[in-house]
N, C-alpha and C positions, 0 to 999 in steps of 0.2 A: 504493500500500500504506500509506503514511504517513497519507493522508487517511482511508482505511478504519479504520485503527487509532485515529485521533482520534475518529471517530464511535463506535467501539466503547467507548472510554473514557467517552463521554457516555451510554452505554446507549441510543444512538439507532439507528434504522433509516431509511435514505433510499432512496426508490424514484422512478423516473420512468416515465411511461406516455404514449403518444401514441395518439389515436383520432380519429375523424371530427370531433368537436366541438372538440378542442384538445389541448394538452399539459399534463400535470400533473407536478409534482415534489412528492412527499409525504414529510414528516418526522414520525416518532413518537419522542418523547423525554420523560423525566421533566421536570416543570415546573421543578425545581431546576436543571436543566442546559440549559434552553431557550436562554439567552443564548449559551453556547458553541456549541451545535449550530446555532442560526440563523446564527451567524457563519460556520460551515463551509458552510452552504447558500449564503450570499451569496458566499463565495469560489468555490464551484463554478459559480455563475451568472456571476460576473465573468470567471473565467478557467478555463473547462472544459478538461479534458484529454481529447482524443480521440486516444489513441495508435493508431498504425497497427496494431500487433499486436493490440490489443484489438478494434478494429473488424473486423479480419480474422477473429478468433475468433468474434465474434458473427455475422458474415455466414455463416461456416461452420456454426455451430449452426443458424441459420435455414434454410439450404439442406438440412440433414439432417432438419429437421422437416417440410418441405413434402411429401415422398413419404408420410410417415405420415399427414398430414392428408388427402392425396388418397385414401388407403386407408380412412379413417374415414367410414362412411356418412353420419353426421349432418353432419360438416364438408363433405363433398362435396355434399350436398343444399343446404346453406346457401349455398355458393359459387355453385351453379347457379341458385338462386332469385334471388340478387342480380344475376347476369349477365342473367337473363331480365327482371327488373323494371325495371332502370335503364338509361338510354342508355349505349352503349359509351363515350361521351366523359365520363361522370360517374365520379368517383372511387369512388362507392359500388357501381359495377358490378364492381369488381375486389376481390380479397382484401385485407382490412385490413392484413395483414402482408406484402403483396407477393407477386409471382410469382417463379419461379426466375429469369426474365430480369431483372426489375427489381432483385431483391436482389443479383444478381451485379454490378450496376453500382455498388453502394454502396462508397465508400471513405472514408477519414478526411476528405479534402477536401470531399466532398459533405456529410458530416455537419456539418462546421464551417460550410459555406455556409448550410445549412438553419438551424442554430442562430442565426447572425448575422442572418439575414433575418427570423426568426419569433419567437425567444425574447427578448423585450425587456420592460422594465418598463412602457412606455407602454400595453401591452395585457394586463398581468398583474394578477391579483387575489390577495391573500394572505388565506387563510381560516385562522384560528387558533382552536382549540377546546380548552378545559381549565379547570382551576382556576387562574386567573391572579392570585389574591390576593397583593398585595404586589409585583406586577410592573408597572412602568411600560411598558406595551406600546408606546405611541407612541414613547417614547424609545428603546426597544430596537430597534424597526423602523428608526428613523432611523439608529441606529448600525451596523446590519447591512445590511439590504436597501436602506437609503437611499443607500448608496454604489454600488449597481448602476446602471450606465448602459448605453445602447445605442441602437439605431435608434429614432428618435422618430416614425416613420411610423405612421399609424393602421392598425388591422387591415383586411385586405383584405375587400371585400364578399363575403358568403356567398350564392352563387346558390341560388334556390329548388330544392327537391327535385321532380323530375319523374319519373314512372314510368308504365309501361304494364302495368296489371294486368288487361288483357283476359283472359277465361277461356281457358285452354289447358292441355294436359297435356304434360309433359316427362318422358321416361323416360331414365334414365342406366343403361345396361346394366352389370351386374357379374356375369359368369358365375361360377356356383358359390356365390353368396351364399346363406346360409341364412335371412337376414332381408331384408325390404324396409323402407327408411326412407321414411316418408311426410312430406312437407312441403308445406303449402298456405298461400299467403300473398297478401296484398293490402296496399295502402296505406290508412292510417287517419289520423285527426286527431292533432295533436300536443298537448303539454300547455298551449299557449296558448289552445286552443279550448275553448269552453264545454262541449262534448260529452265532453271527456276523462274526467271522473269516471264518467259513464255508460258510456263505453267500457271503462274499467277494471273496473267492476262486471259488465257483461255478459260480458266475456272471462273473468273469474273464474268466473262461473256455468257457462260453456260448458266450460272445461277448466283451471281454475286449481288444482284440488285433487282428491284421490282420490275425492271424492263428487260430482264434477261430472258433467254429462250425458255427455260423451265417455267418461269412465272407466267410468261405470255401464254403458254399453252395450258398448263395445269390450273392456273388461277384465273386468268382473264377469259380464255376461250371456254374452258370446261367447267370452271367453278368448283373443282374438287377440293380446293385448299385455300387457306389464307396466305400461303407462301411456301415456296420450296427453295432451299439454298444449296449451292455447291461451294465447297471451300477446301483449302489445303491447310491441314493442321501440322505444324512442325512437331516432330517427335523428339529426336535427340541426335546430336552429332558432336564429335570431338575433333573434327578436322576434315580437310578435303578428301582424304582417302580412308575415312574411318567407317564407312558403311552406314552412314546416317540415312534418314528417310523422312518423308512426310506422309500423312494419310490424306488421300483425296477422297472426298465423300459428298454425297447428296443426301439431304435430310429434309423431311417435311411430314406433316400429318394430313390425312384425308378422312372423310367420313367412312365408316366401315363398309357400307354398301358399295362405295366407289373404289374399293381397294384394287380389284382386278382391272377395271378400265383405266385407273390412274397409272398403275404399273405398266400397262400396255402402252399408254400414250407416252410415259416417261422413256421407255425403251425406244419408241419411235423417234423421239427427240434426239436421243443418243445416236441411233443409227443414221438419221438424217445428217447430223453433225459430222459423223465419220465419212459419209458418202459425199457430201456437198461442201463441207467446211464452213468456217465462219465467214461473215461478210466484212468488207472493208469498213462499212458503217458501224458494225458492232465493235470492231477493233478500235476505231477512232473514238467512239463513245467511252469505251473502257479506259483508254489511255487518258482521256480528258478527266474522267472521274478519279482514277487512281493517282495520276501525277498532279492534277490540278488542285486536289484537296490535301495533298501531302503536307504542306506547311501547317494546316490546322491540327495535324496530329502531334505537332511538336510545340504547341503554344505554352505548355506548362513545364516547369522544371521536372516534375514527377514523370511526365510522359517521356521526356528526353532521357531521364535516368533509367526508366524501365526499358527503353529501346536499347540503350547502351549495355545494360545488364544482359539483355537477350543476346547481344553480339558476343559478350564475354562468354556466356554459357555455351554458345554454339561455335566458339572459336572463329569468329568472323573478323575481318580487318576493320579498323576504326572508320574508314571511309566507305563502308559497305552501303549505307543508305544512299549516298550520292550516286554511287555506281548503279545501284538497283533501279532508281528512278530514271537514270539515263538509259539503261538497258530496256526498261519498259517502253520508253518513248521510241526506241529504235526497233523494237520487235515487230515483225511483220505478221500479217494475217495467217499465212501458211504455217509459220512457226508456232503461233498461238494455237492453231487447230491441232497440229501434230502433238503438242505437249499435253493436250487434255483428252484426246480420244483413246 
């Protein structure tokens, strides 16, 4: 409570998040109070408090969430797709936030052991974004995070992502459901591969906006759904030759009686795209939307920091964003089509 009060007096918020690529600790604070708040972060990293009662509370909260996720059609479909695509031995085949069985095994000792083994300065990167005029950042980091010590072992090797995206149909029966959740997925290139910008462009044309092909047919013409989306979800990568990947997926819900016709029309859209390709007009609209609104994505320090942290986790160069948007503008219609079919 005292630690939280100190953060509040700094006008700061502190969050922590773990996912497949890594663990993040995020701090947002006025620049005038950066020194004090960064000192608190360093204190938390040096001597984290994993109280038994707090861990038990969080475990209980997570166990309460799992049945609700199981009842949510989109969450249920996403879990099933991961289970189907990835080997049972791969972490990505299982729910990101654990199953009831694995969550029940978590206690304070397990959390401390994980922290001691994996959260250490030798494998950490500090990303700091803001107006730092008048702040000696090197000195400040030395005074705060510079005192953080820990296991000096190198990061463990990241295994390549393997998946079986052989064509098949999986039905998860939910008696009485008034809607059907559709989720179609396969593995695609990751951000280190040259085809990534074309993949982004093609996916956007297929289902990235209300005017995309999928929405035009399934929503506007047929009225099956309020919206269908196509997207590329970055999974994990540790370098250009690491075997990283993204998941390419189409997701949407339709009323139960329209399930068959909706799937039939969806496949027609995909087959037509493969046979005839995207149009230059579709490509031009996608470029304008993706490149034109890019500056809006980086209006806040938090969004810039998050983007840079993504690049660190995925082992991308510092100038990756600039090159990405340049490549998007240069990508032709034929390239975009080939990357998404």
